[in-house]
C-alpha positions in Angstrom: 95.1 270.6 3.0 97.6 271.6 5.3 96.1 274.4 7.6 99.3 275.3 9.8 100.4 278.6 9.8 103.4 279.3 11.5 102.4 282.0 14.2 105.4 281.8 16.1 107.6 283.4 13.2 106.0 286.8 14.0 107.8 286.9 17.4 110.9 287.4 15.7 109.9 288.9 12.3 108.3 292.1 13.8 110.8 294.5 14.8 110.4 297.7 16.8 110.3 300.9 15.2 113.5 303.1 14.6 114.5 304.5 18.0 116.9 306.3 16.6 114.7 308.1 14.0 112.5 308.6 16.8 114.8 310.3 19.0 116.1 312.4 16.2 112.3 313.6 15.6 112.1 314.7 19.3 115.3 316.5 18.8 114.0 318.2 15.9 110.8 319.1 17.7 113.0 320.6 20.5 115.0 322.7 17.9 112.0 324.5 16.5 111.1 328.0 17.5 108.1 327.2 19.6 107.2 326.5 23.1 108.2 323.3 24.5 105.4 320.8 23.8 103.5 323.6 21.9 102.2 321.5 19.2 100.7 319.1 21.6 99.9 315.5 20.3 101.4 316.3 16.8 104.8 315.8 18.4 104.0 312.5 19.7 102.6 311.6 16.4 105.3 313.0 14.3 107.9 311.3 16.4 106.1 307.9 16.1 105.7 308.5 12.0 109.5 309.1 12.2 110.1 305.8 13.8 107.8 303.7 11.7 109.3 305.3 8.6 112.8 304.9 9.6 115.3 306.3 7.3 117.0 309.5 7.1 114.1 312.0 6.7 110.6 312.3 7.7 108.1 311.9 4.8 104.8 313.7 4.4 101.8 311.0 4.2 101.1 311.0 0.6 99.7 307.7 0.0 97.1 306.6 2.9 94.5 304.2 2.1 91.3 302.8 3.8 90.8 299.4 3.8 87.7 297.7 4.5 87.1 294.0 5.2 83.6 292.9 4.8 81.8 289.9 5.8 78.2 288.8 7.1 78.1 287.3 10.5 75.5 284.5 11.1 75.1 285.8 15.0 73.3 288.9 13.3 70.4 286.5 12.5 69.4 286.8 16.2 68.3 290.5 15.3 71.3 291.9 17.2 71.6 295.0 15.2 69.2 297.9 13.8 70.6 297.2 10.3 68.9 294.1 8.5 70.9 290.7 8.7 69.8 290.1 5.0 71.1 292.2 2.6 72.2 295.0 5.1 76.0 294.3 4.1 75.4 294.1 0.5 73.8 297.7 0.5 76.6 299.0 2.5 79.0 297.5 0.4 77.4 299.0 -2.7 77.2 302.4 -1.2 81.0 302.6 -0.8 81.7 301.6 -4.1 79.3 303.9 -5.7 80.8 306.6 -3.8 77.7 307.8 -1.6 78.9 306.3 1.5 80.2 308.7 4.3 83.6 307.0 3.9 83.9 307.4 0.2 83.2 310.9 0.4 85.6 311.7 3.3 88.4 309.8 1.6 87.8 311.8 -1.3 88.1 315.1 0.9 91.3 313.8 2.5 93.0 312.5 -0.5 93.0 308.7 0.8 92.7 305.6 -1.5 89.8 303.3 -0.5 89.6 299.3 -1.1 86.9 297.2 0.0 87.8 293.5 0.4 85.0 290.8 0.5 85.8 287.9 2.5 82.5 286.6 3.4 79.5 288.7 2.4 76.3 286.7 2.1 75.8 287.5 -1.7 76.5 286.0 -4.9 80.3 286.2 -5.8 79.6 288.2 -9.0 77.4 291.0 -6.8 80.6 293.4 -6.6 82.9 292.3 -9.2 86.2 290.3 -9.4 88.3 292.9 -7.6 86.3 293.2 -4.4 85.5 289.6 -4.3 88.5 287.7 -5.5 89.5 286.9 -1.9 86.3 285.5 -0.6 86.6 282.6 1.7 83.0 281.8 2.0 79.5 283.1 1.8 78.8 284.4 5.7 79.6 282.7 8.6 78.3 280.3 11.3 76.4 281.4 14.4 79.1 281.4 16.9 76.9 281.1 20.1 76.1 277.6 18.7 78.5 277.0 16.0 82.1 277.7 14.4 82.4 280.6 12.2 84.6 279.0 10.1 86.2 275.8 9.6 90.1 275.5 10.4 90.9 275.6 6.9 88.9 278.5 6.4 90.4 280.6 9.3 93.9 279.6 8.0 93.1 280.6 4.4 91.5 284.1 5.7 94.6 284.7 7.8 96.7 284.2 4.6 94.8 286.3 2.7 95.2 289.2 5.1 99.0 288.6 4.9 98.9 288.7 1.1 96.9 292.3 1.1 99.6 293.7 3.2 102.5 292.5 1.0 100.1 294.0 -1.9 99.8 297.6 0.0 103.5 297.8 1.1 104.7 297.2 -2.5 102.1 299.5 -3.9 103.5 302.2 -1.9 100.7 302.9 0.5 102.3 305.0 3.6 99.4 304.4 6.1 96.5 302.0 6.3 93.2 303.1 7.9 91.7 299.6 8.9 88.1 299.5 9.0 85.3 297.0 8.4 81.8 296.4 6.8 79.4 293.8 8.4 76.2 293.7 10.1 76.8 291.7 13.3 80.6 292.6 13.7 80.5 294.4 17.0 79.1 291.2 18.6 81.7 288.9 17.3 84.3 291.7 18.4 82.6 292.0 22.0 83.1 288.4 22.1 86.6 288.2 21.1 87.6 291.1 23.4 85.8 289.7 26.2 87.3 286.3 26.1 90.8 287.8 25.6 90.2 290.2 28.6 88.8 287.9 30.8 85.3 289.9 31.4 81.9 288.9 31.3 79.3 289.6 28.6 77.6 292.8 30.1 81.3 294.2 30.4 81.7 294.2 26.6 78.3 294.4 25.2 77.7 297.7 23.7 75.0 299.5 21.6 76.4 298.7 18.0 74.0 300.3 15.6 72.1 302.0 18.2 70.1 299.2 19.7 67.2 299.5 22.4 67.3 297.9 26.0 65.6 294.6 24.8 67.7 294.0 21.8 70.9 294.9 24.1 69.8 292.2 26.4 69.1 289.7 23.6 72.8 290.9 22.2 74.3 290.3 26.0 72.8 286.5 25.8 74.3 285.9 22.7 77.7 287.1 23.7 77.5 285.2 26.8 76.9 282.1 25.0 79.5 282.8 22.5 82.2 283.4 25.5 81.4 279.8 26.5 82.7 278.5 23.2 85.7 280.8 22.9 87.3 280.1 26.3 88.3 276.7 25.7 90.3 277.7 22.7 92.0 281.0 23.9 95.4 279.3 23.8 95.1 278.7 20.1 94.7 282.1 18.1 93.5 280.6 14.8 91.1 278.2 16.6 89.8 281.0 18.4 89.2 283.0 15.0 87.5 279.7 13.7 85.2 279.0 16.7 84.2 282.7 17.3 85.5 285.1 15.0 84.8 285.1 11.2 86.9 285.4 7.8 87.2 289.1 8.1 88.4 289.1 11.5 91.1 286.2 10.4 92.1 288.2 7.5 92.4 291.4 9.7 94.7 289.6 12.0 97.1 288.3 9.7 97.1 291.8 7.8 98.1 293.4 10.9 100.9 291.3 11.7 102.6 291.1 7.8 101.7 295.0 8.0 104.1 295.3 10.9 106.7 292.8 9.3 106.7 295.3 6.3 106.9 298.1 8.5 103.6 299.4 7.2 101.8 301.6 9.9 98.2 301.2 10.7 95.3 303.1 12.3 92.5 301.3 13.9 89.1 302.5 13.2 87.2 300.7 15.9 86.3 297.8 17.8 86.3 295.2 15.1 90.0 296.1 14.2 90.9 296.5 17.9 89.8 292.9 18.6 91.9 291.9 15.6 94.6 293.5 17.1 94.2 292.0 20.6 94.8 288.6 18.9 97.8 289.7 16.8 99.4 291.2 20.1 99.2 287.7 21.6 101.2 286.5 18.3 103.6 289.0 18.5 104.0 291.4 21.2 106.0 293.9 19.3 103.3 294.5 16.7 101.2 297.4 18.7 104.1 299.6 18.1 103.2 300.0 14.5 99.5 300.7 15.2 97.7 304.0 16.3 94.2 303.9 17.7 91.8 306.4 15.9 88.7 307.1 18.0 86.5 306.0 20.9 83.0 304.8 19.9 81.4 304.3 23.0 81.6 300.6 22.7 82.9 299.1 26.3 84.8 296.3 24.5 86.8 299.2 22.6 88.0 300.9 25.5 89.0 297.8 27.3 91.0 296.5 24.2 92.8 300.0 24.0 94.0 299.6 27.5 95.2 296.0 27.0 97.1 297.5 23.8 98.2 300.4 25.6 96.8 302.8 22.8 95.3 306.2 23.5 92.8 306.9 21.0 93.3 310.1 18.7 89.6 311.7 19.1 86.2 311.2 20.5 83.8 312.6 18.1 81.2 310.1 19.1 81.3 308.6 15.5 79.7 305.1 16.0 79.2 303.8 12.5 82.6 302.3 11.7 83.5 301.8 8.0 86.4 303.6 8.5 84.8 307.1 9.1 86.4 307.5 12.7 89.8 306.7 11.1 89.4 309.2 8.2 88.6 312.0 10.7 92.0 311.4 12.5 93.8 311.4 9.0 94.3 315.3 8.8 96.1 315.0 12.5 98.5 312.5 11.2 99.1 314.6 8.1 99.7 317.7 10.0 102.3 315.7 12.3 104.2 314.4 9.3 104.1 317.9 7.3 105.4 319.5 10.2 108.6 317.8 10.4 108.8 316.9 6.7 108.8 320.5 5.4 111.8 321.2 7.4 115.6 320.3 6.6 115.5 317.4 8.8 118.4 315.0 8.6 118.3 312.4 11.9 121.5 310.2 12.2 121.2 307.2 9.8 119.7 304.3 10.8 121.4 301.0 10.0 119.8 299.8 6.1 117.3 297.2 6.6 118.2 294.3 4.1 115.1 293.4 1.9 115.5 289.6 3.2 114.4 291.0 6.5 111.1 292.1 5.5 109.9 288.5 3.9 106.7 288.5 2.1 103.7 286.3 2.7 104.6 283.9 0.1 108.0 283.5 1.3 106.6 282.9 5.0 104.3 280.2 3.8 107.2 278.5 1.8 108.4 277.8 5.2 105.6 276.1 6.4 
């Protein structure tokens, strides 16, 4: 099987958001009858939304969607989480699907769609149904302190799946993605990737995750240290890094972030897992972070380091640590307010140059070039 993915193509395929639309939005803010800067953060967010939407008019956000990439991680078998390694992810996925999880309740409250994608949950393929598990790459992953999480083939497959999901959402008309994760042990994997990419030691990126005590933190820190030793030799190979010390969910989220930027689909990062994937994507395409915003701080030291490297400022710090897209959903009303404040006005900026469809290739078109 050919496992090659042309990562270099993203450097040219990902364009910058529309500066003409951004400047026009900034002019509109100045023209409103209000004090200069009186709407605070809404003004920066509204201008950013104008730039990522392009076109001749700011559109209200009316089709946001939470995407949760789900997977189990072998490193969780060391007992690094307050959540059980066996069956913990399965129960969390079911809670989202039956509508009882906080993310499902908040999504209904804020009018956001919700989608779960099973990439590597340790469960039977029939557990969640075809729509959730049709993209599954494998069942669980390797224990990254002693073995690879994925094979090279699986990493490439997951990356391509993420690209395909970005195409699906763009074609469906989703206008903002809130990117989250579901998986026991995922904060440990994220800490390894961020520690490797930022050149820090294990203690600097090891957080409390699900609320672990001091003893468990030390075990987690040792696992991160051993995994960092395996990550550093493959730092120059992004897919190799995802295979060695990532997972199918991380590889898919990285592919998703890059193809979403190609398709001009803005993304709100939920926490440390999506931030780790964003760091890898940034190495592939330096312009890609301009299509993203950071939702929140969670107290994870690795997250703060990732945001600093990405030059992203989180929208809130409500001490939400559970992941699963909850923090991103709490930031959604702020973005909706920013778009509404401009969209409700008769606002027509200078027209931007039209974007031909050929400039926004689908994942299938990209794969055809390989």
